[in-house]
C-alpha positions in Angstrom: 0.9 33.1 9.8 2.2 31.1 6.7 3.1 27.7 7.9 5.0 26.4 4.6 8.4 27.5 3.8 8.3 28.7 -0.1 10.5 27.1 -2.2 11.1 28.6 -5.6 11.7 24.8 -6.8 10.2 23.2 -9.5 12.2 19.8 -9.6 13.1 17.4 -6.6 17.0 18.3 -7.4 16.1 21.9 -6.8 13.9 21.4 -3.9 16.9 19.3 -2.0 18.9 21.9 -2.8 16.9 24.1 -1.2 16.7 22.9 2.2 18.3 25.1 4.8 21.6 22.9 6.5 20.2 22.9 9.8 17.4 19.8 8.4 19.0 18.9 5.3 20.3 15.8 6.2 16.9 14.8 7.6 14.9 15.6 4.7 17.8 13.6 2.6 17.3 10.6 5.0 13.9 10.4 4.8 13.9 11.1 1.0 16.3 8.3 1.1 14.2 6.2 3.6 10.6 6.5 2.0 12.0 5.2 -1.8 13.7 2.4 -0.1 10.4 0.8 1.2 8.9 0.4 -2.2 9.7 0.7 -5.8 6.8 2.2 -6.5 7.6 5.6 -4.3 9.5 7.3 -7.1 9.6 11.3 -6.3 8.5 14.4 -7.8 8.0 17.6 -6.9 4.3 18.4 -6.0 3.1 22.0 -4.7 5.9 23.0 -2.8 6.8 19.9 -1.7 8.3 15.9 -2.4 5.8 13.4 -3.6 6.2 9.9 -3.4 3.5 8.0 -5.7 0.2 9.5 -6.7 -3.2 8.7 -7.0 -5.9 10.5 -9.1 -9.0 12.3 -6.8 -11.6 15.2 -7.5 -10.1 18.7 -6.3 -13.4 20.7 -4.6 -13.7 22.8 -8.1 -14.5 19.2 -9.5 -11.0 18.9 -11.3 -9.3 16.0 -11.7 -5.8 16.1 -10.3 -2.9 13.9 -8.8 -2.0 13.7 -5.3 1.2 11.7 -3.7 0.4 9.1 -1.4 3.2 10.3 0.6 4.4 13.5 0.8 7.5 15.3 2.6 7.6 19.0 3.4 9.9 21.8 4.9 7.7 23.9 7.0 8.4 26.9 8.6 8.6 25.5 12.1 8.9 21.7 11.1 8.9 18.6 8.7 5.9 17.5 7.6 5.6 14.1 6.5 2.3 13.1 4.7 0.8 9.5 4.6 -2.5 9.8 2.1 -3.6 6.5 3.2 -6.7 5.0 5.4 -7.0 1.7 6.8 -10.4 0.4 8.3 -12.1 4.0 7.7 -8.9 5.5 9.6 -5.9 7.6 8.7 -2.6 5.3 8.7 -1.2 8.2 10.5 -3.6 9.1 13.0 -4.4 5.5 13.6 -0.4 4.5 14.2 0.3 8.2 16.5 0.6 7.0 19.5 3.4 4.6 17.8 5.3 7.6 15.9 7.3 8.8 18.5 7.9 12.9 19.9 5.2 13.6 16.8 2.0 16.0 16.3 -0.4 13.9 14.0 -3.8 15.4 12.3 -5.3 12.9 9.7 -2.5 12.2 7.3 0.2 14.8 8.8 3.1 13.6 11.1 4.8 16.9 12.2 8.2 17.0 14.2 11.4 19.1 14.8 14.2 16.5 14.4 15.0 13.1 13.1 15.3 12.0 16.4 12.0 12.9 17.3 10.6 9.8 15.0 10.3 6.5 15.7 11.6 5.1 12.4 10.6 1.8 12.8 7.0 2.4 13.5 7.1 4.8 10.8 8.5 1.8 8.3 5.6 0.0 9.2 3.0 2.9 8.1 4.7 3.5 4.9 5.2 -0.2 4.3 1.3 -0.3 4.7 0.8 2.6 2.8 2.6 1.0 -0.2 0.9 -2.5 0.1 -2.7 -1.3 0.2 -3.4 2.4 -0.3 -7.0 2.8 0.6 -6.9 6.4 -0.7 -8.0 9.1 1.4 
């Protein structure tokens, strides 16, 4: 089963236009929410999702790639928010999962079905930490 919602977009604008109506308001809200937290969180289209701020990393084939620190994706059955940042050797998302609301968290990925499931004040704190000291994964 494919968990990713395939999108034919190549730009942020095309990606946002491709979001289904039942999730559009949530994705647009989070897109603005993320960018307001830090001026460094400029959005770009990255691997079938929205990416914010990037860092270089070595891929499994030893090639240098750019990976977003924060990513937002419309998946088949939920919305994913990735926070690729660590604090004291722990993923920020996983470290704070009990405070983030009615969500599922594994390492850097926060999964949820609707905006009301997220504890936005706590999510803001996690994203602010990622912006200030991106101890990168």
